[in-house]
C-alpha positions in Angstrom: -76.4 -143.6 -25.4 -78.7 -140.8 -24.4 -78.1 -138.7 -21.2 -80.5 -136.2 -19.7 -79.5 -133.9 -16.9 -81.6 -132.3 -14.1 -80.6 -130.2 -11.2 -81.5 -131.5 -7.8 -81.2 -130.0 -4.3 -77.9 -130.2 -2.4 -75.8 -129.4 -5.5 -76.8 -132.7 -7.0 -77.1 -133.4 -10.7 -79.5 -136.1 -11.7 -78.7 -138.2 -14.8 -81.2 -140.3 -16.7 -79.2 -142.7 -19.0 -80.6 -144.7 -21.8 -78.4 -147.4 -23.3 -79.5 -148.5 -26.8 -80.2 -152.2 -27.4 -77.1 -152.8 -29.6 -74.8 -151.5 -26.9 -76.7 -153.5 -24.2 -76.2 -156.6 -26.3 -72.4 -155.9 -26.8 -72.0 -155.3 -23.1 -73.9 -158.5 -22.2 -71.8 -160.5 -24.7 -68.6 -159.1 -23.2 -69.7 -160.1 -19.7 -70.4 -163.6 -20.9 -67.0 -164.0 -22.6 -65.3 -162.9 -19.4 -67.2 -165.5 -17.4 -66.4 -168.2 -19.9 -62.7 -167.4 -19.7 -62.7 -167.5 -15.9 -65.0 -170.4 -15.0 -63.5 -173.9 -14.7 -66.0 -176.6 -15.8 -65.0 -180.2 -15.0 -64.0 -182.1 -18.2 -63.2 -178.9 -20.1 -60.1 -176.7 -20.3 -60.5 -173.3 -18.7 -62.3 -171.0 -21.2 -63.4 -173.8 -23.5 -66.6 -175.0 -22.0 -69.9 -174.4 -23.9 -71.9 -171.3 -22.9 -74.9 -173.2 -21.8 -72.8 -175.2 -19.3 -71.2 -172.0 -18.1 -74.7 -170.5 -17.6 -75.8 -173.5 -15.7 -72.7 -173.6 -13.5 -72.7 -169.8 -12.7 -76.5 -169.4 -12.5 -78.6 -167.0 -14.5 -79.1 -164.5 -11.7 -75.3 -164.1 -11.2 -74.8 -163.7 -14.9 -77.5 -161.1 -15.2 -76.3 -159.2 -12.1 -72.7 -159.2 -13.4 -74.0 -158.0 -16.8 -76.1 -155.2 -15.3 -73.2 -154.1 -13.1 -70.8 -153.9 -16.0 -73.3 -152.1 -18.2 -74.1 -149.5 -15.5 -70.5 -148.8 -14.6 -69.5 -148.3 -18.3 -72.5 -146.1 -18.9 -71.9 -143.9 -15.9 -68.2 -143.3 -16.9 -69.2 -142.4 -20.4 -72.0 -140.1 -19.2 -69.8 -138.2 -16.8 -67.2 -137.8 -19.6 -69.9 -136.6 -22.1 -71.5 -134.1 -19.6 -68.1 -132.9 -18.3 -69.4 -133.0 -14.8 -66.9 -132.8 -11.8 -68.4 -135.2 -9.3 -67.3 -135.1 -5.6 -69.3 -138.2 -4.7 -70.1 -141.6 -6.1 -73.0 -142.0 -8.4 -76.1 -143.0 -6.4 -78.8 -145.0 -8.2 -82.4 -144.0 -7.8 -83.6 -147.6 -8.1 -82.6 -150.7 -6.1 -80.5 -153.3 -7.9 -83.4 -155.8 -7.8 -85.6 -153.4 -9.7 -82.9 -152.9 -12.4 -82.5 -156.7 -12.7 -86.2 -157.2 -13.2 -86.3 -154.9 -16.2 -83.0 -155.9 -17.8 -83.3 -157.5 -21.2 -80.1 -158.1 -23.2 -82.0 -157.6 -26.4 -83.6 -154.2 -25.6 -82.8 -150.7 -24.5 -81.8 -150.3 -20.9 -82.4 -147.2 -18.8 -81.6 -146.1 -15.3 -81.2 -142.9 -13.3 -79.3 -141.5 -10.4 -77.3 -138.6 -9.2 -73.9 -137.3 -8.3 -72.9 -134.3 -6.1 -70.8 -131.7 -7.9 -68.9 -128.6 -6.9 -71.4 -125.9 -6.4 -71.3 -122.4 -7.9 -72.2 -119.5 -5.7 -74.7 -116.9 -7.0 -73.2 -113.7 -5.6 -75.3 -110.6 -5.3 -73.8 -107.2 -4.4 -70.1 -107.0 -3.9 -69.2 -103.6 -5.5 -69.9 -100.3 -3.7 -70.4 -101.9 -0.3 -70.3 -99.8 2.9 -69.2 -101.8 5.9 -68.3 -101.2 9.6 -65.1 -102.6 10.9 -63.5 -102.5 14.4 -60.1 -100.9 14.6 -57.9 -102.6 17.2 -55.7 -100.5 19.4 -53.0 -101.3 21.9 -53.9 -100.6 25.5 -51.1 -99.3 27.8 -51.6 -102.2 30.2 -51.1 -105.0 27.6 -47.3 -105.0 27.8 -47.5 -105.4 31.6 -50.1 -108.2 31.2 -47.7 -110.1 28.9 -44.8 -109.7 31.2 -46.9 -110.7 34.2 -47.9 -113.9 32.5 -44.3 -114.8 31.9 -43.6 -114.1 35.6 -46.6 -116.2 36.5 -45.2 -119.1 34.3 -41.9 -118.9 36.2 -43.5 -118.7 39.6 -42.2 -120.9 42.4 -44.8 -123.0 44.1 -44.6 -122.9 47.9 -46.5 -125.4 50.1 -49.3 -123.9 52.3 -50.4 -125.7 55.5 -51.8 -123.0 57.8 -54.8 -121.8 55.9 -57.6 -123.0 53.6 -57.4 -122.8 49.8 -58.0 -119.5 48.2 -58.3 -118.0 44.7 -55.0 -118.0 42.9 -53.6 -121.0 44.7 -52.6 -124.2 43.0 -54.1 -127.3 44.5 -53.7 -131.0 44.0 -57.0 -132.9 44.3 -58.7 -136.3 43.7 -62.3 -136.2 42.5 -65.1 -138.4 41.3 -68.4 -137.2 39.7 -71.9 -138.6 40.1 -75.0 -137.9 38.2 -78.3 -136.7 39.6 -79.3 -140.3 40.4 -76.1 -140.9 42.3 -74.5 -143.1 39.6 -70.7 -142.6 39.3 -69.5 -141.0 36.0 -66.4 -143.1 35.5 -65.0 -140.9 32.7 -65.1 -137.8 35.0 -62.6 -138.7 37.7 -59.0 -138.0 38.4 -56.3 -138.5 41.0 -53.5 -136.0 41.8 -55.1 -133.5 39.5 -53.3 -130.1 39.6 -55.6 -127.1 39.3 -55.0 -123.4 39.6 -58.0 -121.9 41.4 -59.4 -119.6 38.8 -63.1 -119.9 38.0 -62.5 -120.2 34.3 -60.3 -123.2 34.8 -63.1 -125.6 35.4 -66.9 -125.8 34.9 -68.8 -123.1 36.7 -69.2 -123.7 40.4 -66.4 -126.2 40.9 -63.5 -123.8 41.8 -65.8 -121.8 44.1 -66.5 -125.1 45.9 -62.8 -125.8 46.4 -62.0 -122.4 47.7 -62.2 -122.6 51.5 -61.3 -126.3 51.8 -58.6 -127.4 54.3 -55.8 -129.8 53.7 -57.0 -133.5 53.6 -60.6 -132.3 53.7 -63.2 -134.3 51.6 -66.1 -132.3 50.3 -69.1 -132.7 47.9 -69.4 -129.9 45.3 -72.3 -129.4 43.0 -71.5 -127.9 39.6 -73.3 -127.5 36.3 -71.9 -128.1 32.9 -72.4 -125.2 30.4 -75.3 -125.4 28.0 -72.9 -125.4 25.1 -70.6 -128.1 26.5 -69.3 -130.1 23.6 -70.4 -133.5 25.1 -74.2 -133.1 24.6 -75.1 -135.8 27.1 -73.5 -133.5 29.8 -74.5 -130.1 28.5 -76.6 -128.2 31.1 -76.4 -131.2 33.5 -75.7 -130.7 37.2 -73.4 -133.3 38.8 -72.0 -133.8 42.2 -68.2 -134.1 42.7 -66.6 -135.8 45.7 -63.3 -133.9 46.1 -60.4 -134.6 48.3 -57.9 -131.7 48.8 -54.3 -133.2 49.0 -52.0 -130.2 48.6 -52.2 -126.4 48.6 -49.5 -124.2 47.0 -49.1 -120.5 46.6 -47.2 -118.8 43.9 -44.1 -116.6 44.5 -43.4 -114.5 41.4 -39.9 -113.8 40.3 -38.7 -110.2 40.5 -39.0 -108.2 37.3 -35.5 -107.0 36.6 -32.8 -107.2 33.9 -31.7 -110.6 35.1 -35.2 -112.1 34.6 -35.4 -110.5 31.1 -32.1 -112.0 30.1 -33.2 -115.4 31.4 -36.4 -115.6 29.3 -35.3 -113.6 26.2 -32.6 -112.3 24.0 -33.0 -108.8 25.4 -30.7 -107.3 28.1 -33.0 -104.9 29.9 -36.6 -104.5 31.0 -36.8 -101.4 28.8 -35.7 -103.2 25.7 -38.3 -106.0 26.3 -41.1 -103.5 26.8 -40.1 -101.6 23.6 -40.1 -104.9 21.6 -43.5 -106.0 23.0 -45.0 -102.6 22.3 -44.0 -102.8 18.6 -45.2 -106.3 18.3 -48.6 -105.5 19.7 -48.9 -102.5 17.5 -48.1 -104.6 14.4 -50.6 -107.2 15.5 -53.3 -104.6 16.1 -52.8 -103.4 12.5 -53.1 -106.9 11.2 -56.2 -107.7 13.3 -57.8 -104.4 12.1 -57.2 -105.5 8.5 -58.7 -108.9 9.2 -61.7 -107.3 10.8 -62.2 -105.3 7.6 -61.9 -108.3 5.4 -64.3 -110.3 7.6 -66.8 -107.4 7.4 -66.6 -107.3 3.6 -67.0 -111.1 3.4 -70.0 -111.1 5.7 -71.7 -108.3 3.7 -71.1 -110.3 0.5 -72.5 -113.5 2.0 -75.7 -111.7 2.9 -76.6 -111.7 -0.8 -74.9 -114.9 -1.8 -76.8 -118.1 -2.6 -75.0 -121.5 -2.7 -76.4 -125.0 -2.4 -73.7 -127.0 -0.5 -73.4 -130.7 -1.1 -73.2 -132.8 2.1 -70.0 -134.5 0.9 -68.2 -131.2 0.7 -69.4 -130.1 4.1 -68.2 -133.4 5.6 -64.8 -133.0 3.9 -64.4 -129.4 5.2 -65.5 -130.4 8.7 -62.9 -133.2 8.8 -60.3 -130.7 7.6 -61.1 -128.3 10.5 -60.8 -131.1 13.0 -57.5 -132.2 11.5 -56.1 -128.7 11.6 -57.0 -128.4 15.3 -55.3 -131.8 16.1 -52.3 -130.7 14.1 -52.2 -127.4 16.1 -52.4 -129.5 19.3 -49.4 -131.5 18.2 -47.4 -128.4 17.4 -48.3 -126.3 20.4 -48.5 -128.8 23.2 -46.0 -131.4 22.0 -48.6 -134.2 21.6 -47.3 -136.8 19.2 -49.2 -138.1 16.2 -49.2 -141.5 17.8 -51.0 -140.1 20.9 -53.6 -138.4 18.7 -54.2 -141.6 16.7 -54.6 -143.6 19.9 -57.0 -141.0 21.3 -59.1 -141.1 18.2 -59.1 -144.9 18.0 -60.3 -145.2 21.6 -62.9 -142.5 21.3 -66.6 -143.6 21.2 -68.2 -142.8 17.8 -70.7 -140.6 19.5 -68.0 -138.4 20.9 -66.2 -138.1 17.6 -69.6 -137.2 16.0 -70.0 -134.5 18.6 -66.7 -133.0 17.8 -67.6 -133.0 14.1 -70.9 -131.3 14.9 -69.1 -128.5 16.6 -67.1 -127.8 13.5 -69.9 -128.1 11.0 -71.2 -124.5 11.2 -67.7 -123.1 10.6 -67.1 -125.6 7.8 -70.3 -124.3 6.1 -69.1 -120.7 6.6 -65.7 -121.3 5.1 -67.2 -123.1 2.1 -69.6 -120.3 1.4 -66.9 -117.7 1.6 -64.6 -119.7 -0.7 -67.2 -120.2 -3.3 -68.4 -116.6 -3.2 -64.9 -115.3 -3.8 -64.3 -117.9 -6.5 -67.3 -116.5 -8.3 -66.0 -113.0 -8.0 -62.6 -114.1 -9.3 -64.3 -115.5 -12.4 -66.6 -112.6 -13.0 -63.8 -109.9 -12.6 -61.2 -112.1 -14.3 -58.7 -111.7 -11.5 -55.6 -113.7 -12.0 -52.0 -114.3 -10.8 -49.2 -113.5 -13.2 -46.8 -116.3 -14.0 -43.7 -114.3 -13.0 -45.3 -113.2 -9.8 -46.2 -116.8 -9.0 -42.7 -118.2 -9.7 -41.0 -115.4 -7.7 -43.1 -116.3 -4.7 -42.5 -120.0 -5.1 -38.8 -119.5 -5.2 -38.9 -117.4 -2.0 -40.8 -120.2 -0.2 -38.5 -122.9 -1.5 -35.4 -121.0 -0.5 -36.8 -120.2 3.0 -37.3 -123.9 3.7 -34.1 -124.9 2.0 -32.2 -122.8 4.5 -33.9 -124.8 7.3 -32.8 -128.0 5.6 -36.3 -129.0 4.4 -37.2 -130.1 0.9 -40.7 -129.4 -0.4 -42.7 -130.7 -3.3 -42.5 -127.8 -5.8 -45.8 -128.4 -7.5 -47.5 -128.6 -4.1 -45.9 -125.3 -3.1 -46.9 -123.7 -6.4 -50.5 -124.7 -5.8 -50.6 -123.3 -2.3 -48.8 -120.1 -3.2 -51.1 -119.6 -6.2 -54.2 -119.9 -3.9 -52.7 -117.5 -1.4 -51.7 -114.8 -4.0 -55.1 -115.1 -5.7 -56.9 -114.7 -2.4 -54.8 -111.6 -1.6 -55.6 -110.1 -5.0 -59.3 -110.6 -4.8 -59.5 -109.2 -1.3 -57.4 -106.2 -2.3 -59.8 -105.6 -5.2 -62.8 -105.8 -3.0 -61.4 -103.4 -0.4 -60.8 -100.9 -3.2 -64.5 -101.1 -4.0 -65.6 -100.7 -0.4 -66.3 -97.7 1.9 -65.2 -98.4 5.5 -66.6 -96.9 8.7 -64.1 -97.6 11.4 -65.2 -98.0 15.0 -63.4 -98.8 18.2 -64.1 -101.8 20.4 -67.1 -100.1 21.9 -68.6 -99.1 18.6 -67.6 -95.5 18.6 -66.6 -94.0 15.2 -62.8 -93.5 14.7 -61.6 -93.3 11.1 -63.5 -93.9 7.8 -62.7 -94.2 4.2 -62.1 -96.9 1.6 -58.3 -96.5 1.7 -57.6 -96.6 5.4 -57.5 -100.3 5.6 -55.0 -100.6 2.8 -52.8 -98.0 4.4 -52.8 -99.9 7.6 -51.9 -103.1 5.8 -48.9 -101.5 4.2 -47.6 -100.2 7.5 -48.3 -103.5 9.2 -46.2 -105.4 6.6 -43.6 -102.7 5.8 -40.0 -103.9 6.2 -39.3 -100.7 8.1 -41.7 -101.6 10.9 -41.0 -105.2 11.2 -39.6 -106.5 14.5 -37.3 -109.5 14.7 -38.6 -112.4 16.7 -37.2 -112.6 20.2 -36.1 -116.2 21.1 -37.7 -116.5 24.5 -36.9 -119.4 26.7 -40.2 -119.0 28.4 -43.3 -119.7 26.3 -44.7 -116.5 24.8 -48.1 -115.6 26.2 -50.7 -114.6 23.7 -51.5 -110.9 23.5 -54.5 -110.5 25.7 -57.1 -108.1 24.2 -55.5 -108.1 20.8 -57.3 -111.2 19.5 -54.4 -112.0 17.4 -53.2 -115.7 17.5 -49.9 -114.8 15.9 -49.1 -111.9 18.3 -47.1 -114.0 20.7 -47.1 -117.8 21.0 -49.5 -119.2 23.6 -47.9 -120.9 26.6 -47.7 -124.7 27.0 -48.9 -126.4 30.2 -45.7 -126.7 32.1 -45.5 -129.5 34.6 -42.0 -128.8 35.9 -41.5 -128.8 39.7 -41.8 -125.4 41.1 -43.6 -123.9 38.1 -47.2 -123.6 37.1 -48.9 -122.9 33.8 -51.5 -120.2 33.6 -53.5 -121.5 30.7 -57.0 -122.7 31.5 -57.2 -126.5 31.9 -59.6 -128.7 30.1 -63.1 -128.3 31.4 -62.9 -131.9 32.7 -60.3 -134.6 32.3 -62.7 -136.9 30.6 -62.1 -138.8 27.3 -60.2 -135.9 25.8 -57.9 -135.6 28.8 -56.0 -138.7 27.7 -53.9 -136.2 25.9 -53.1 -133.1 27.9 -55.2 -130.2 26.8 -57.1 -132.1 24.2 -60.3 -130.2 24.8 -58.7 -127.0 23.8 -57.5 -128.7 20.6 -61.1 -129.3 19.4 -62.1 -125.7 19.9 -62.0 -123.8 16.5 -58.8 -121.7 16.6 -58.6 -118.1 15.5 -57.0 -119.3 12.3 -59.5 -122.0 11.7 -62.3 -119.6 12.3 -61.4 -117.7 9.2 -62.5 -118.9 5.8 -60.2 -120.0 2.9 -60.9 -118.0 -0.2 -59.0 -119.7 -3.0 -60.3 -120.5 -6.4 -61.4 -124.1 -5.9 -63.0 -125.6 -2.8 -60.8 -128.7 -2.9 -57.7 -126.4 -2.5 -59.1 -124.4 0.4 -57.1 -126.4 2.9 -53.9 -125.7 0.9 -54.5 -122.0 1.2 -54.6 -122.3 4.9 -51.2 -123.9 5.1 -48.9 -121.7 3.0 -45.4 -122.9 3.9 -43.7 -119.6 4.4 -41.8 -119.3 7.7 -42.1 -116.0 9.4 -44.4 -114.4 6.8 -48.1 -114.0 7.3 -50.7 -114.0 4.5 -52.7 -110.9 4.2 -55.9 -112.9 4.5 -56.2 -116.0 2.5 -58.9 -117.2 4.9 
């Protein structure tokens, strides 16, 4: 058998395969014998009928089709083995089956061609001696107050209001129905007893402003426009009219900030202790975020001179992985069950699911390019993880989960840990090769030098500076301004009587609102927005999910 390879766009490898006549004949005879054994001819025992009767019973076209199918499958398997290709897709024939059948002759050579998609290799340009600019994150004095105020806001008591119209900051209960420009009802954009905090960012632009000033039991028409980047493309940029009925107005009464409040929501005894804890947490998170900014700057600089031809199959896999991670995050953060997620997806129109996938596609491409670029650097610089280092880290992960009563697959853990360690090594190596110009959030120079980022990382992860997790009864608000998803846990939409959540609601309770907050779930999270950088693309997702409680990866993404 002769196999000729050719490179094709989209990380495809074309194969032209020529099967010699003697092999064609053997394959054809094998197919006939299989048919003879399996076809029952009246008057003959199974497998004993003459071949000419079998051919007549089965039909020449079916015999030929079966023979060609068997021959092609066997030839493809052998060709992939001989060429040592690592396909990520099925072999696609260049010709139609009818064309192949027309030229098949069991006594002559048989040739065909097609292609497979393979894992691409990045062609990396400059990655040594880089000079990059990275933003140094600092903690602002008011951030601690903002965090505490958000806890107080979560614990606010809702008091009915009857003697004035609705105003910003109120919580209202409304019914609404939307109509398009032609006056047709938009059935999926409607709700009853919908609770909404009157903050402009909590709904599409113009809606909250229209509710402000309404009186109890008033019905009003409000015109609002969907953002141009709204995830449902059929609504993006469209202006719709809402018929809104205001049923309840409530104002928030915040609890007093004193030691009793602190003891109620946390393990701390005084306001001062809580402030000190939050200050240290924010400082640590600022250090980590600064380090992530540096790594992102380095990766972006590398990608400017990196060429990689991504196969569509790989992009689709990575896009699906991003969506799955967001849904998993929704499950963990908002208490949505896997069954509810499956129900939502099963009921979702295909076009809506495709729109979600399209939103993740650019980030999926970004992640893959970063992964492949770092994989190429790992090979070129022969960066590796030592066996003792790997096993020590695996033992630590296994022990941490064992203490929680969880049993993990050791080989899976080893794979994930290896990816994480390798990522950290290659990023540390790159930072040692890079000159860093540090700037503040407004772009003003602060500190510079290639070692500054590494020093920050050591301080950020040093045991001497770590702060034990406080076990707050209230949900921990995310550190505003820090940009750090792990700073403090984001709050859940509380529906308890007398309390109100302060997180923005879904833009509209349409299809995604069947599960509370689902629209936030399909936004790329801060973690999902960073790229995996392990050795192999197929293991990228594993690197994202290192099973180590309470310990952050230095980058890995």
